[in-house]
N, C-alpha and C positions, 0 to 999 in steps of 0.2 A: 354549473360553471366549472371549467377545467382548472387543473392545478397550475399555479404560477410557474413560469419558465425562466424568468429573469430576476436579477438581483436588484434590490432597492436599499436605499440608505435613508435614515431618519435623523432629523435634528429637531429637538423639541425644547423650547424655553418656556418656563412659567415662573412667575414670581410669587413670593409669600410675604405677607405683611402682618407682623405682630401675631404670629402663630408658630406652631411647632411642625416643621415639614416632615420629620421622621424621627421620632423619639427612640432612644436606645434603652431597651428594657433592662439591660445590665448596668445602667448608669442613671437610675431614678427617672427614666424616660426623658432625659435631657436631649436636646438636639445634638446631632453627631458633628462635633467641631474638630477639624484637623488642626492641631496646634502648630504644625510645621508650616502649613500653607495659609492658615487663616480662613479656610473655606468651610462651609457647612456642607455635609455630605448627605445624600439621599440614596438608599439602596434601590436596585432594580425591582426588588420584591415589593416595595411601596408603590412604585409606578404600576406594576402588574396588578396589584390589589385594586388600585383605582380603576384600571381597565376592566377587570373582572366584575367589580361591583356595578359599573355602568351597564355592562352587557346583561347582567342579571335583571336589572331594572328595565332594560329594553325588551326583555322577553326570552332571554336565554336562561330560563329558570327551571327547566326540566318538567314543567307541568304538562298535562295532556294538551296537545295542540300547540305547544310552544315551538319556538324557532330552534331550540336545541337546549344545551345545558352547559353549566360550568363545573369542571371537575374539582378544582381546588376552591373550597369555600371556607368562610370564617366560622360557621357554626360547628359545634362539637359533634363530629360523627367519626366512627371508627373506619379504618380502611375496609374492613369486612362489610360494614353497612353500605359504604359507597360503592363497593364492587357489585352490589345488587342492581345498580342502575344500568349495567351493560352486560352483554352475554358473550361477546366475542371481540377479537382484536379490531375488526372492521367497525363494530359499533362503538368501541372505545374511541376511535378516531372520528367517526362520522357524527357522533352525538355531542362531543365536547369541543366547543370552539377554542377554549383555552389550550387544549391538547394540540389542536392544529396550529395554534400560534406559538405556544411556548414549550410544547412537549409535555410529557407526563410519564409517570412510573406507576405500574400496578403489579403487585406481587401477592395477591390474595386468592386462595382457593384455586390454585393452578393457573390463574390468569397472570402470567409473567410477561408484561410488556414494558419496554423502556424505549422512549422516543425522545430524541433531541429536537426541540422546536426550531423552526426557521428564524423566529424573531428573538434576537439577543440584544439586550441593552447593557451598556457599561454603567458603572456607578455614576449617579448624577452628582453635580457639585455646583456651588454658587460661583458665578463669574466675579462677583465682588467678595471682598474679604469680610468675614463676620468674626470679629475678634472676641466677642463675648455673647453669652445668652442672657436673657432677662428672667429673674426669679419673681414669681408672683405667688402671694399667699392670700387665701380668702376663706370664707366660711361656707360650709355645706348647707343644704336645705333642711336637714333634719338634726335633731338633738341625738345624743348618744344613747339616751334611754328615756322612757316615758316620765314626764314631769320635770325633766332637767331643762334648765335654761341655756346651758352652754351647748352650742352647736358644734358639729364636727368641723375640722379644718381641712382644707385642700391646698396642695402645693403643686405648682406647675412651672414649666419653663417655656420660653419662646424666643424667637429672634425678631429684631425690629424689621429687617428687610433682607431679602435674598433673591437674586435672579438665578434660578436653577437651570442648568443645561444638561440634557440627556442626549446621548448618541446611540443609535440603534442600526442594526443591519438585518435585512430580511434575506436569508440565504435560500436560493432556489433549490439547491441540492438537498437540503434537509426537508424542504417543503414536499418533495416527491415522496418521502417516506410517510408523511402524515396527511397528504392530500390538501394542503393549504391552497385556497382559491383566492381569486381577486376580490370576491365579495368578503371573505374573511379579513383581508388586508384593509378594505374600505371600512369595515366595522372597527378594526383596530385603530385606525387613524381618527375616526369619529369619537371613539371612546377616550383616546388620549386627550383630545381637546375638551369635549363636553364633560367627560368624567372628572377632569381636574377642576373645571369651573363649578361642578356640582358638589364639590367637597364642602358641605355646609354644616358639618358638626361643629360644636363649640371649639374643639381643639384644632380643627383644620380650616375653619372659615378664614378667608384671607388669601386663598389660592386664586390665581388668575392666569390662564394661558395667554402667552404673548406672541409666540412664533412657532410655527410647525412647517418644516420643509421636508418634502419627500422627493428623492432623486431616484429615477429609474435608469438602469444601465443595460448595456449589452456586453456579451462575452465574459460574464462573471467578474467584471471590474467594479471597484468602488474606490472613492477618493480617500475616505478615512480622516480621522482627526478633525471633524467638522467643528466641534466645540472650541478647539484651540485656534480656529481661524476667525474668532470673534473677539472684539475688545469693547470695553466700556469707556466712553469719553465723558468725563464728569462736567456738569454745568455749575455756574455760579459759585465757584470756589468750594464745591462740595468735596468731602474726603470720602475715600472708598469705604471706610469702616463706619461712616455715619449716614449712609443712604437711607431714605425713608419711603421713596415712591419711584415709580417708573419715570416720572417727569424729571428726576434728578440727573439724568444722563442721556447720552445718545449711543445707540448700539452701532459700533463701527463694523460694517460688513465688507470692508474693502478686500481683505484677504480671502474671504469666502467667495466673493464674486470673481476674483482673479482665478481661483481654482476651478470654478465652474466654467469659465471661459477657456482655460487651459485644456480641460478634458471634455470639451463640448462634443467631440467626435465619439466619445464613449457613452454619452448621455442620450437617452431616448425621451425623457420627460422630466420636468420639474414642476411640482405643484407647491404653492406657498399659501399659507393662511397666517395672517398677521393681525394682531389687535390694533385698533386705531389709536390707542394711546402710546404705543411703542414707536419712538422716533428712531429711524435708522439713517445712517450716513448716506446710504443709497439703497433703493429697492432691489430685492433679490429677483433676478429675472426668472420668468416662467418659460416653459417650453412644451 
């Protein structure tokens, strides 16, 4: 499949319920709360980790006969050990789908490559205000030493509810340098949705994808600010800081749909995937 030639834009919404969407290791792994805006923040690194983990499970695991590999992994390996998985610049790009999506840097044993990936996400944030996190304390499964009755304690933090919005752009100019194909982009979109739904560890269970919009453009154009074109209309006298479920609000898509109509002559395609529990003020048009 050939390298992509046109620009695309991504809008991705998922919600989290009584879990920690992205702990800060420098703050006792607490959720990242912005005190000024009252929003919960999620880094693009967290979303990329979700995508990479899904692709590994799908077969991009570097094994013999596999579909490819993932360059940035969670297991503890040195850069020198990882460099043994490729022999040239072309293999570095062709073998690793995450390099073709997000870029990559290699500077080991004379392999000095640095590529900026075509897929760039902004910082994710909740559309609703999250004024505080929840502190939970419990006991571990094991005692501190043999024969002891007192078990270890664990402490963790979560938020009650957050609707998280991510904005992304797929830059066709950067894609030419790493050979990003339409199939790579299809794998990305699938991994965003299914990978988020598959976050089933104890600390992450409670994630659910709600809306994924991909807009394809001509002439290097893109609308931008897609997340800011959405609003939440609360139901039943709910307060923004006390939301508990996707059923507590309606997602107002008026401004987004207006922008799509305004720039219709610049748009070649719109694909929409929406969860059936997400109520929108109006359906986002496809093209």
